[in-house]
N, C-alpha and C positions, 0 to 999 in steps of 0.2 A: 211428525216433523223433527222430533228430538234426535232421532237417528241421523236424519239428514243434516241437522245442525252440527252434529258430532263429526260427520264426514267433512263438512266445510272447514272446521277448525283443525282436524287432525291431518287431512289429506292435502289441503292447499292453504298454506299460511302466507304465500306470496305468489306473484306472477312475474314472468320474464317478458320484458318488452324488446322486440326486435329493433325498434327505432326506424329511422328513415334511410340509413345507409350502413354498409358493413365495412367499406374501405376506411382505414384509419385516416388517411390524408383528406378524404372527402368529409369525414366527420369533424376534423379540425376546421376545415373551411366553413362547414355548416354551423359550427359552434360560433365562429366570429360573425357570420351573417345574421344568425337568429338572435345573438346577443345584442347586436346593433339595432335590429328590428324591435326587440323587446324594450330596450331603453328608449327608443323613439316613441313606442306605444305609450309607455308610462308617462314620459315627459310631455308628449303632445296632448294627451288627454288631461293631465294635471293642469297644463297651461290653459286649456279651454275652461276647465272648472274654476280656476283662479280668476280669469278674465270676467267670466259671467258673474261670479260672486262679488267681485270688487268694483266692477264698472256699473254705475247707475243707469247708463244708457242701455244696458243689456238686461235690465230687470223687467223682462216681459215673459209671457207664457212660453213662446217659442224657444227662448234661450234657457228658461228653467228646464224645459224638457231636453234640450240639447246637453245641458250640464249633466242631467241624469243619464243620458245616453253615453256620454264620455265616461262616467263612473262605471256603468255596466260594462262598456267595452274594455276598460282597464282590467276588470276582474275576469271577464270572459277569456282574455289572453292569459291571465295569471294562473288559471286553473291547470293548464297543461304546459305552457311554454317554459317556465323556469325548470321544471323536471326534465323536459326534452333537451334543453340547453346543457344541463348538468350531465345528462346521460351521454352526450357526445364525447365526453372525456372519461367515461367509465367503461370498463371491460364488461362488468356484470350489471346489466340494466334491469334491476329488479324493483318491484313495488309491492308493498305489503297488501294483504287482503283489505285492511281498513283503508289504506291509502287509495286503493283501486276503487272501492265503493264510494269514497269521498269524491274522486274525480267524476264518476258517473253522476252522482247527485248534483254537484255544483255546476258541471258542464250543462246539464239539462235544465237546471233551475235558472241559470243566468241566460242561456240561449233562448229559452221559452219566454223569459221575462223581457228580453230585448225585442223579440218578435212582437209582443203585445205593446211594448213601448213605441215601436215604429208605427203601429196602428194608431196609437194615441197622437203621435206627431202628425200623422196624415190627417186625423180628425181636426187637429189644431189648424193645419193649413186650409182644410176645407171650410172651417168656420171663418178664418181670416179673409179668405178670398170670396166665398159665396155669401157670407153674412157679415160683412165688415162692420156695419153699424152696431151689431150686437156682440162683437168679438170679446171685448173686455168684460161684458156681463156674463157671457157663457163660459169663457175660459178664465175665470177668476182663480186666485191662488188656492182656494179650498178645493175647487173641482180638479185643478191640475194635480194637487197633492193626492187627492183621492184616486185619480186615474193612474198615477205612478205607483201607489200602494197596491192597486188592483193588478198591475202588471207583475209586481213582485209576488203577490199572492198566487196568481195563476202559475207563474214559474215554479213556486215552491210546491204547490199541489201536484203539478206535472212531474217534478223530480221525485217527490215522495212516492208517487204511484209506480214509478220505475224501480226505485230502490227497494221497496218492500217485496217486489217480485224477485229481483236479482239476488238479494241477500239470502233468500230461501232456496236458491238453486243448489242442486247437489254437485259440487266440484270434487271429483275424485281421481282425475287422470291428468290429461295434458294441461299445462299452465303457461304455454307460450302464446303471446299476443303479437301478431304481426302488425304492429303500429307503434306510435310513440307515446300513446296514452291508453288508458282503459276505456275503450269505446264500447258502448252497450251492445251492438250487434256481435262484436267479436267475443265479448264475455259470455253471451248466451250460447255461442257455438262451443264453448269449453265445457258446458254442463253435461253431466253423464245422463242424458235423457234425449228423447226425440224433441228437438226444439222448433220444429216447423210451425206448429200452431202458435207457440209463444212468439216467434218472429213476426207472424202475421198480426198478432194482438198488439205487439209493441209498435209495429209500423203503422197500424191503424190509429193508435193513441197519439203518436207523433204527428200523424196526418191531421187529426182533429185540431191540434194547436197550429201546426205549420200551414196547412192548406186553408183553414178558416181565416187566419191572419192575412194570408196572401190574397185571398178573395176580397176581404174587407179593404185591403190596401188598393187593389185594382179598382174597386167601386169608388173609393174616395178620390183617387187621382183621375179617374174618368170624369167624375162630376167637376173636379177642379179644372181640368183641361177644357171641358165644354164651356164652363163659365168664363175662363180666360179668353177663349176665342171670341166671346161676345162683348168683352170689355175693352177699355181704351188701350192703345198700343203701348204706352209707357208702363202702365200698371201690369199689362199682360207680360211684358218682357221681364219685369222683376219677379212676378209670380212664377213664370216658367223657369227662370233661373233657379229659384228656391226649390221648386218641385223636382226639377231634373236632378239636383243634388240628392234629394230624398229618395228618388226612384233608383238612383245609382247605388245608394247604401242598401236599399231593400233587395236589389238583385244580387249583390255580392254576399249577402247573408243568407237569403232564402234558397237560392239555387243550389249551393253546396249541401245545405241541410236537408233539402227535399230529396236529393239524389243519394244521401247517406242513410237517412232514417225513414223516409216515406216510400220511395221507389228505389231501393238499393240496386246498384248495378253489379255489386259483388266482384269488382275488379280491383285487386289489392292496391296496385300503384295509384289508380285513380281515386280510390277511397282515401289513401294517405294524402294525396294532393288536395282533395276537397276539404279534408279535415284541417290541414295546414292553412288553407285559404280562409276558412271561416273563423279559425281560432287565432290566426296571426295577421293575415292581410286585411280582414275586415276591420279589426280595431286599429290597424295602422293607417288604413285609407280614410276612415271616417273623419279624423281631425283634419287631414289634408283637404278632403272634399268640402267640409263645412267652413274652413278658414280661408282657403285659397279662392273660393268662389263667393265669399261673403264679405261685402264692403264694410259692414258694421263691425264684424270681427277684426278685420284688418285695422280699422280706425281705433278700435279698443286696444289692440296690440300696440299701436303707435303711442296712444295716450299712456299706456302702462309703462312703456320704455322711457318716454319723456318724463313721467313722474318719478321714475326710479333714478334717472340721470339728475333731475333737479334736486331730489333728496340727497343724493351723494354730493352734489355741488355745494349744498348748504351745510 
């Protein structure tokens, strides 16, 4: 492996990213659009975290998990979006070998962690709706914290398992990546070796995390929907509204990830669109979905604004 490591360092010290577009005018337009999107992502998710942290009415397991989801979403977008935005104004879109490996690691760590966190949130809703009398006993702070730490641990292990393989690949020739960030399937294609078996292995590993989480989510929400049908109309309506928001978030994260990493379609423009969708639109839509559809979050926002106005008035 020492020779291989030498090849890594001497032959490829950086990669060239093709980005999303080649037209200069289109790149300027995309720069403005994605800069606005990124600012909305960061500000929207920070607002959710601040509201949940400062408002006593939101100090419950569901909102504790929602604050963690906002934190994860903010970093999921931050792994790739700032670099993509900066590259719209650059002629030479390069990224160092270390920077590329960092993107691979953090993208998979955070995305896998978010998938597990969504399973935890589904479990929280399952307990709240199917076992309401035992909810606060089961979903106490200690258990919620443990479940969040578990999601981060699974994400970390998943990312490390990818990184140790990719870092050791022999890169000795082409270094152009037809995307806006270092995506794992595209990095593997650049290796000076037959990567077919490695592709299958990586797809299978992503499938273990992605498909397992997706199946657990389907089971949780199926149980919830069955329970909701048998309950009172007012309670069912509120539960259905909450669950529909969760299911929407699940679909906009899982569907792109599954078609990129588990069952890749290998259509360049579609892969780029799906990558943008889960790295930009998912973190952008989550705050909107959870705040616009949630009466308690709206009330918390009103209280926060009123308190701010009152403090300024005094």
